[in-house]
C-alpha positions, 0 to 999 in steps of 0.5 A: 461929158453926157455919161451915156447915149441911148439908141431908140430904134422904131420901125411902124410900131407907133404904139409901141414907140410910145410905151418905150419912149415913156419909160426912157423919159421916167428914167430917174437918171437924167444925164443921157442923150438920145438918137430916135432911129427911125427905119421906115422912110416914109413913115414921119410919125415917130417924129410927131410922137416924139414932138407930143411926149418931149417937145423940145428935149435937147437931149434928143436927136431924130434919124430918119433913115434915108432907106430901110437899114434892117435890124442888123445894120441899125444894131451896128450902129448903135453898138459903135456907140458915140463918144460917151463912155456908155451907151444902151439899145431901146427897142421899140417893143420893150420898156424899162422900170424908172430905175433902169439906168441909175442901177446899170450905171452904178454896177458898171462903176463898181465893176470896170473891167464889165463889158456889159451889164443888163437887167432881168426882164418880165414877160409880156404876151401880145394879145390879137386885140392889140393888150399885152398880158403879164405872164408873171415870168421873168427871163432869169429865175433866181438861182435857189438860195440866192439873193445876190443883186448881181450874177458875174459871168466868165465867158465861155458860159456853157449857156453860150452854146444855144443862147446869148446871156444879155438881153438887146433891150435890157443892157448898158455896154462899154462900146470900146470893150467889143472886139469888132464894132460890128456883126457880119450882115450876113447873120440872121437876126435871130441870133445877132445876140449870141454873136455880139456878145462873143465879142466882148471883152470882160465879164457879163453883169446881170442884174437879177431884180426884174428892172425891164420887160420884154415884149413877146409879140404875135410876130417873130424874128425867127426865120419862118423856115424851119431849115434856116433856123436849125441852121442858126441853132448850129452856128451858135452851138458847133463853133462853141462846141468846136472851139471851148472845152466843155467839162465831160460831166456838164454834158448830161445836164445840158441834155437833161435841160434840152430834153425838158424843154417843150417841144423837146430839143434833144435833136440839136445834139444829134446834128451837131454830133453829125456836123462836127463828127464828134459822138461823144456828144451823144453819150448822155442820150436815151432811148427816148431821144434816139426814138425822137430824133429818128422819127423826126429825121424821117419826117423831115428829111430835106429839113435835117440835110439843109440844116446840116449845110449851115456853113456851106450856105452861110459861110461868112456867119460861121466864120464870124462865130469861128473867130470870135469864139476862138479868141475866147482861148482854150479856157474850159466853159463855166456853169455859173447858170444853167436855168434861163427862160427862152423868151 
């Protein structure tokens, strides 16, 4: 049996599709099959690109959607996997180094209990003229004094209170190790990575070498409505802090890291304290944090008020996060690595 099924997803980005497809064809590991999903029913350009770059390659199947599925439904299809033991998702705006699949599969073979492995990614910035610039940064910085090729995370991890550990565009996973196969279609797209990760069983493995590339596109999946973006962040964080024991000493470090962000993001802790009625979350706050939050609340009272209604306005999404977080049990949060570059 073929070892891995690749789900290559595209929607009206022919130049990006060419780059992603070329990176798949260049893999040193070749025992794969690929479903190329076109989510633009009236655009047949992806079929022509496939015929040009991989003529008569039997490993490919072309799936033209009869309607626009949207990102969540398309990713749900990918995470359901196929009969193969492994699967991977390649979005058209990301691309892989030639050894990515070989390294990822070797790592999973060495760690049979792991749900998924993902690689560090180089960050590329899109320019208005369509060119790309290497920022020189990666999503993960190698921990000081460490040359470990693999870092194992054992959820719950403190970073999962705010973000996903893994990157959709640079991972290989075992489809059977996710409790539910699908995330709720009500989830905002910007947080489906942390949502899906909450459903994973077993350790999560990071290849510290940058074997893939993340595209910082001019268009973003982040909700343009700041109140809904605040709701999305609170769905992730509130479900975590409500159900996962956090060591008291860890709060000061979490505050320090969000205080160092630009722009400062300590206001999220005030929102969490209000939403969860937990004043202990505010113990590490400094005077500058209080002033920053109150000024923001005065300037944007409606955004704050609506953001705090995240459970009422998005009950299905809240129920999803709570259910998956509870399944981790009452294990205290780990702090394996706390430094991640937010792409």
